[in-house]
C-alpha positions in Angstrom: 171.4 56.1 -14.1 168.5 54.7 -12.0 168.7 51.6 -9.5 166.8 49.3 -12.3 169.4 50.5 -15.0 172.4 50.0 -12.6 171.4 46.5 -11.8 170.6 45.4 -15.2 174.0 46.6 -16.1 175.6 44.8 -13.2 173.7 41.4 -14.3 175.4 41.7 -17.7 179.0 42.0 -16.6 181.7 43.9 -14.9 181.0 47.6 -14.0 183.2 50.3 -12.5 181.0 52.4 -10.0 182.6 55.5 -8.5 181.0 56.4 -5.3 181.8 58.7 -2.3 182.1 56.4 1.0 180.4 57.5 4.4 184.0 58.7 5.6 183.8 61.0 2.6 186.7 59.2 0.5 185.9 58.3 -2.9 186.3 54.7 -4.2 186.3 53.0 -7.6 184.9 49.4 -7.2 184.7 47.0 -9.9 181.7 44.8 -9.3 179.1 42.7 -10.9 176.0 40.7 -10.4 176.6 38.3 -13.0 175.2 35.0 -11.9 177.9 32.8 -13.1 180.5 35.0 -11.1 178.8 35.4 -7.8 178.3 32.9 -5.2 174.8 31.6 -4.6 173.3 33.3 -1.6 170.1 33.2 0.1 169.0 36.2 2.3 166.0 36.8 4.3 167.2 40.5 4.6 164.7 43.2 3.7 165.9 44.8 0.4 166.9 48.5 1.0 166.1 50.3 -2.6 168.7 53.1 -1.4 171.4 50.4 -1.3 173.0 48.1 -3.8 174.6 45.1 -2.9 177.3 43.9 -5.3 180.2 41.3 -5.8 183.4 43.3 -5.6 185.5 41.5 -8.1 188.8 42.6 -7.0 188.2 41.7 -3.2 186.0 38.7 -3.9 183.5 39.6 -1.2 180.1 41.3 -1.0 179.9 44.8 -0.8 177.3 47.8 -1.1 177.0 51.4 -1.6 174.1 53.8 -1.6 172.6 54.9 -4.7 172.8 58.6 -3.7 176.5 58.5 -3.2 177.4 57.5 -6.8 179.5 59.6 -8.9 180.1 57.8 -12.1 179.3 54.3 -13.6 181.6 53.0 -16.4 
């Protein structure tokens, strides 16, 4: 799955993303970018195309992961 497909899926609802963290451990994160769930945020940061910033629906906080660390998307 490429970045555009993943972002589209995240904007439609909850997605479980499995990825390898920097410390080598595996994490499964339930996350979304659905507009009626995430808090509104204005950012002046330059977007890094290798990283996806998402709303973690279990921790109720912004989190990110690298595209090249993803092992599964459900």
